[in-house]
C-alpha positions as CSV (number, residue, x, y, z in Angstrom):
1,M,-5.1,-10.6,7.7
2,W,-7.4,-11.5,4.9
3,I,-6.8,-10.6,1.1
4,L,-9.6,-11.2,-1.6
5,N,-8.7,-12.3,-5.4
6,A,-9.6,-9.8,-7.9
7,T,-9.9,-12.5,-10.0
8,W,-13.7,-13.2,-11.2
9,D,-15.7,-13.6,-14.6
10,V,-17.7,-10.5,-14.4
11,S,-20.8,-12.4,-16.4
12,T,-21.0,-15.0,-13.4
13,P,-24.7,-14.2,-11.4
14,I,-24.6,-13.0,-8.3
15,S,-24.4,-15.5,-6.1
16,H,-27.0,-16.1,-3.4
17,G,-26.9,-18.5,0.2
18,R,-23.6,-18.4,2.2
19,S,-20.3,-17.0,1.5
20,A,-17.6,-19.5,1.6
21,W,-15.7,-17.4,4.1
22,S,-18.4,-16.5,5.7
23,R,-17.8,-15.9,9.7
24,L,-21.3,-17.1,10.6
25,P,-21.1,-20.8,11.9
26,G,-23.3,-23.4,10.4
27,P,-25.6,-23.6,7.2
28,I,-27.8,-20.7,6.9
29,L,-30.0,-20.8,4.1
30,D,-31.5,-17.8,1.8
31,L,-28.9,-15.6,4.1
32,V,-29.0,-12.3,2.3
33,R,-25.3,-10.8,1.8
34,T,-25.8,-7.1,1.9
35,G,-22.4,-5.0,1.6
36,I,-23.0,-1.4,2.5
37,L,-21.0,1.5,1.1
38,G,-21.8,4.9,3.4
39,G,-20.4,8.4,2.8
40,T,-21.6,11.9,2.4
41,F,-21.0,10.9,-2.0
42,D,-20.6,14.6,-2.2
43,P,-20.6,13.8,-5.0
44,I,-20.7,10.2,-5.7
45,H,-17.4,9.5,-8.2
46,I,-16.2,6.4,-9.6
47,A,-13.6,4.9,-7.2
48,H,-16.9,4.8,-4.8
49,L,-18.7,2.9,-8.4
50,H,-15.4,0.8,-8.5
51,A,-15.6,-0.1,-4.7
52,G,-18.2,-1.0,-4.3
53,E,-18.4,-3.7,-7.4
54,T,-14.9,-5.2,-6.1
55,A,-17.3,-6.2,-3.0
56,L,-19.8,-7.4,-4.9
57,H,-17.7,-10.0,-6.6
58,Q,-15.0,-10.4,-4.5
59,A,-17.1,-10.7,-0.9
60,E,-20.0,-12.5,-3.7
61,L,-22.7,-10.3,-2.1
62,D,-26.3,-10.4,-2.8
63,R,-26.2,-6.9,-3.3
64,V,-24.3,-3.5,-2.1
65,L,-26.5,-0.6,-0.7
66,F,-25.1,2.7,-1.2
67,I,-26.4,5.1,2.2
68,P,-25.6,9.0,1.7
69,A,-25.4,9.9,5.1
70,G,-27.6,12.5,6.3
71,D,-25.9,14.4,9.1
72,P,-22.2,12.6,9.7
73,W,-21.4,13.6,13.6
74,Q,-17.7,13.0,12.2
75,K,-18.1,15.8,9.4
76,A,-20.2,18.6,11.0
77,D,-17.8,21.0,10.9
78,R,-18.1,20.7,6.7
79,D,-20.6,22.8,4.9
80,L,-22.4,19.8,3.0
81,S,-24.8,20.2,0.0
82,P,-28.2,19.1,1.1
83,A,-29.2,15.8,1.9
84,A,-31.5,15.2,-1.1
85,T,-29.3,16.3,-4.1
86,R,-26.8,13.9,-2.7
87,L,-29.2,11.0,-2.6
88,E,-29.7,12.1,-6.4
89,M,-26.6,11.7,-7.9
90,T,-26.0,8.8,-5.5
91,R,-29.4,7.3,-7.7
92,L,-27.9,8.7,-10.6
93,A,-24.6,6.9,-10.6
94,V,-26.3,3.4,-9.5
95,E,-29.4,3.3,-11.9
96,G,-29.7,0.1,-13.8
97,L,-26.3,-1.1,-12.5
98,E,-27.2,-4.8,-11.3
99,G,-26.2,-5.7,-7.8
100,F,-26.3,-2.0,-6.7
101,D,-29.1,0.0,-5.3
102,V,-29.2,3.2,-2.9
103,D,-30.8,3.1,0.3
104,D,-32.1,6.5,1.8
105,R,-32.5,5.5,5.6
106,E,-29.6,7.9,7.0
107,V,-30.9,11.2,4.9
108,S,-34.9,9.8,6.1
109,R,-33.5,10.0,9.5
110,D,-33.1,12.6,12.0
111,G,-30.3,13.6,14.2
112,A,-26.9,12.9,13.6
113,T,-25.6,10.0,11.8
114,Y,-24.1,6.9,13.1
115,T,-23.5,4.1,11.3
116,A,-23.8,1.3,14.8
117,D,-27.7,2.7,14.4
118,T,-27.5,2.4,10.4
119,L,-26.6,-1.4,11.0
120,E,-29.1,-2.5,13.4
121,S,-31.8,-1.3,11.4
122,F,-31.5,-4.0,9.3
123,P,-33.0,-7.4,10.1
124,D,-31.0,-10.1,11.6
125,D,-31.3,-12.3,8.8
126,E,-29.4,-10.2,6.4
127,E,-25.2,-10.9,7.2
128,L,-23.8,-7.4,6.9
129,F,-20.5,-6.1,5.2
130,L,-19.3,-2.6,5.5
131,I,-16.9,-1.3,3.0
132,L,-14.7,0.8,4.1
133,G,-11.7,3.0,2.5
134,A,-8.6,1.6,4.6
135,D,-8.4,5.6,6.3
136,A,-11.6,5.7,7.6
137,A,-11.1,2.3,8.8
138,L,-8.2,2.8,10.9
139,G,-10.1,5.6,12.8
140,L,-13.0,3.3,13.3
141,E,-12.2,2.4,17.1
142,T,-13.1,6.3,17.6
143,W,-16.6,5.7,16.1
144,D,-19.6,5.6,18.6
145,R,-20.5,2.3,19.4
146,H,-17.7,0.4,17.3
147,E,-18.0,-2.7,18.9
148,L,-21.5,-2.6,17.8
149,V,-19.9,-1.9,14.5
150,T,-17.7,-4.8,14.2
151,Q,-19.9,-7.4,15.5
152,R,-22.3,-7.0,13.2
153,A,-20.8,-6.6,10.2
154,T,-17.3,-8.0,8.6
155,I,-15.6,-5.1,7.4
156,L,-13.9,-4.8,3.9
157,V,-11.1,-2.6,3.8
158,V,-10.4,-0.8,0.3
159,P,-6.9,0.0,-0.3
160,R,-6.3,3.7,-0.2
161,P,-3.0,5.7,-0.7
162,G,-1.1,6.8,2.2
163,T,-2.6,4.4,4.7
164,D,-0.9,1.7,5.7
165,S,-2.6,-1.6,5.4
166,M,-0.6,-3.2,8.6
167,A,-1.4,-0.5,10.7
168,V,-5.0,-1.1,9.5
169,A,-4.7,-5.0,10.0
170,D,-3.9,-4.6,13.6
171,T,-6.6,-2.4,14.9
172,L,-8.7,-4.7,12.8
173,P,-7.0,-8.2,12.7
174,D,-10.4,-9.3,11.5
175,A,-10.9,-7.1,8.8
176,V,-10.8,-8.9,4.8
177,F,-8.9,-6.5,2.4
178,L,-10.0,-5.8,-0.9
179,D,-7.7,-6.7,-4.1
180,M,-8.2,-4.0,-6.1
181,A,-6.6,-1.1,-8.2
182,V,-6.1,1.8,-6.0
183,L,-8.0,5.4,-7.5
184,E,-6.4,8.5,-6.0
185,I,-9.5,10.1,-6.4
186,S,-11.6,12.4,-3.8
187,S,-14.9,13.8,-3.2
188,T,-12.8,17.1,-2.0
189,D,-10.6,16.9,-5.3
190,I,-14.2,16.8,-7.6
191,R,-15.5,19.7,-5.9
192,N,-11.9,21.4,-6.0
193,L,-11.6,21.0,-9.5
194,T,-15.2,22.2,-10.1
195,R,-14.7,25.3,-8.5
196,D,-11.6,26.3,-10.3
197,G,-13.0,25.7,-14.0
198,Q,-10.9,22.3,-14.3
199,P,-12.4,18.9,-15.9
200,C,-13.4,16.2,-14.1
201,R,-16.1,14.8,-16.6
202,W,-14.3,11.1,-16.0
203,L,-13.9,10.6,-12.5
204,L,-18.0,10.8,-12.4
205,H,-21.1,8.8,-13.7
206,G,-22.0,10.9,-16.8
207,A,-25.1,11.5,-15.0
208,V,-23.7,12.8,-12.1
209,H,-21.7,14.8,-14.0
210,Y,-24.2,16.3,-16.0
211,Y,-26.3,17.0,-12.7
212,I,-23.5,19.0,-10.9
213,A,-23.6,21.1,-13.9
214,E,-27.0,21.8,-14.5
215,N,-27.8,22.3,-11.0
216,G,-25.0,25.1,-10.6
217,L,-23.0,22.6,-7.5
218,Y,-19.5,23.5,-6.2
219,P,-19.7,27.3,-8.2
220,D,-16.9,28.5,-10.2
221,R,-15.2,30.5,-7.2
222,R,-12.9,32.7,-10.0
223,Q,-16.0,34.3,-10.9
224,A,-16.3,37.4,-9.1
225,P,-19.8,37.9,-7.1
226,R,-22.1,40.2,-9.1
227,D,-24.0,43.7,-7.3
């Protein structure tokens, strides 16, 4: 099990070239190291941003792409906000943040969303790092073409409360664990807080919180429907 140290100087420019601990052999010039942080982002919240920033610096990435899922096969039984809405919230959350960008390839693709397809869509000269919560990493072997996923990308694991890191390490011995604060926040919690009329402003980027309020997302279920 690999654990990256959490100490860095945030004023240090984002590095270029091959990471000192890259698993790719030999000298590689101008290799782009791309972190991929996917999810439904319904809504995106500060724990997602914290995970992305930690990965950016600890793994010495050139960029982190936030990729909203289009039609995630593992959540086919859940009523998601429209893809365009989730994409816009993601854009609002990362706008102007160095090293962060939004990628719409999954919401633009027809059919069910599979991570293997997404990884295969990147050029070979990009070294990919898939950022996963520990709970998702623990279940990676159930994913479609999971062998391709672990061959194409280094797995960066975000600690999650209630998930045994040793169990993840046993399942994914080559995974790299990010050394970071554990934020017990989920999109489900935020949706429920909003629907119950409870405050959640500081769990979200301000622009995302405003967007949710202005567009009436996750309506207050305490209000009786009108005739």
